[in-house]
C-alpha positions as CSV (number, residue, x, y, z in Angstrom):
1,M,9.5,-9.3,6.7
2,T,10.9,-12.3,9.0
3,R,13.4,-10.0,10.7
4,R,15.9,-13.0,10.1
5,T,17.6,-11.2,7.3
6,A,19.3,-8.0,6.8
7,N,16.5,-6.6,4.8
8,E,15.5,-3.9,7.3
9,E,18.9,-2.3,6.3
10,I,17.5,-2.0,2.9
11,L,14.1,-1.0,3.4
12,K,13.4,1.1,6.6
13,D,9.6,1.5,6.1
14,D,6.9,0.3,3.7
15,Y,5.7,2.9,1.0
16,L,3.1,3.0,-1.9
17,M,4.5,3.6,-5.4
18,I,2.3,5.9,-7.3
19,H,2.9,7.1,-11.0
20,P,3.4,11.0,-11.2
21,E,0.5,11.6,-13.2
22,D,-1.8,9.8,-10.8
23,A,0.0,11.5,-7.9
24,L,-1.1,15.0,-9.4
25,K,-4.7,13.9,-10.1
26,H,-4.9,12.9,-6.5
27,L,-3.0,15.8,-5.2
28,I,-0.4,13.5,-3.5
29,N,3.1,14.9,-3.0
30,E,6.1,12.8,-2.1
31,G,6.0,11.5,1.4
32,D,2.3,12.2,1.9
33,Y,0.3,9.6,3.8
34,V,-2.4,8.0,1.6
35,C,-5.3,6.2,2.6
36,L,-5.9,3.1,0.4
37,E,-9.5,1.8,0.9
38,S,-11.0,-1.4,-0.6
39,P,-14.3,-3.1,0.3
40,R,-12.3,-5.0,3.1
41,G,-10.6,-2.4,4.9
42,K,-8.5,0.7,4.9
43,V,-4.7,1.5,5.6
44,D,-2.7,4.3,5.5
45,V,0.8,4.3,3.8
46,K,3.6,7.0,2.7
47,A,3.5,7.7,-1.0
48,R,6.6,7.4,-3.1
49,I,6.0,9.1,-6.5
50,T,8.0,7.1,-9.2
51,D,7.6,6.1,-12.9
52,E,8.7,2.6,-11.8
53,V,4.9,1.9,-11.8
54,N,2.3,2.5,-14.8
55,K,-0.3,5.1,-14.7
56,G,-3.3,3.6,-13.1
57,I,-1.2,1.0,-11.2
58,L,-0.3,1.4,-7.5
59,S,2.3,-0.9,-5.8
60,T,3.2,-1.2,-2.2
61,T,6.0,-2.9,-0.1
62,F,4.6,-5.1,2.4
63,H,7.6,-6.2,4.7
64,F,6.4,-4.4,8.0
65,P,3.2,-5.5,9.8
66,D,2.5,-2.1,11.2
67,I,0.9,-1.1,7.9
68,M,-1.4,-4.1,7.8
69,I,-1.6,-4.0,3.9
70,N,-3.3,-7.4,3.9
71,N,-6.2,-5.7,5.6
72,I,-7.3,-4.5,2.1
73,T,-6.6,-7.7,0.0
74,G,-9.4,-10.0,-1.0
75,D,-10.6,-13.2,0.1
76,V,-9.7,-15.1,-3.1
77,H,-7.3,-18.0,-2.9
78,D,-6.2,-21.1,-4.7
79,S,-8.5,-23.8,-4.0
80,E,-5.7,-26.5,-4.0
81,A,-2.7,-24.6,-2.2
82,M,-4.9,-22.2,-0.1
83,C,-2.6,-19.4,-1.2
84,P,-4.1,-16.1,-0.9
85,E,-4.2,-13.8,-4.0
86,Y,-2.3,-10.7,-2.4
87,K,-1.2,-9.1,-5.3
88,V,-4.5,-7.8,-7.2
89,V,-7.1,-5.7,-5.4
90,A,-8.9,-2.6,-6.5
91,V,-8.7,0.5,-4.2
92,R,-9.9,4.0,-3.8
93,I,-7.0,6.4,-3.0
94,R,-7.0,9.8,-1.2
95,R,-4.3,11.9,0.3
96,K,-4.6,12.0,4.2
97,S,-4.5,15.4,5.9
98,K,-1.2,16.6,7.2
99,G,0.0,14.9,10.2
100,K,-2.8,12.2,10.4
101,F,-1.7,8.8,10.3
102,K,-3.6,5.8,11.7
103,K,-4.8,2.2,10.5
104,E,-8.5,1.8,10.3
105,L,-10.5,-1.3,9.5
106,V,-14.1,-1.0,8.1
């Protein structure tokens, strides 16, 4: 988020969208902090349970640099434009302990 628009009035913080069945499987409740871990790193983000995403698919917003979501994305990029592929990454997901929120890198 560039902070040059009124987007901050629409979105107050970043969150992870997770399907209700996946949330149940991983014991995740609305508002829990969830650790997303990929081969490149780990990030913690607040869960939002919704059927706006399909089962088995996670989606997150990435407007605020505090979450550092790009730490878990891959190195793959378009060889011509050099644009990174931010939108696809396999992650492991787990609910964080209550009250613990920190950003970590592997």
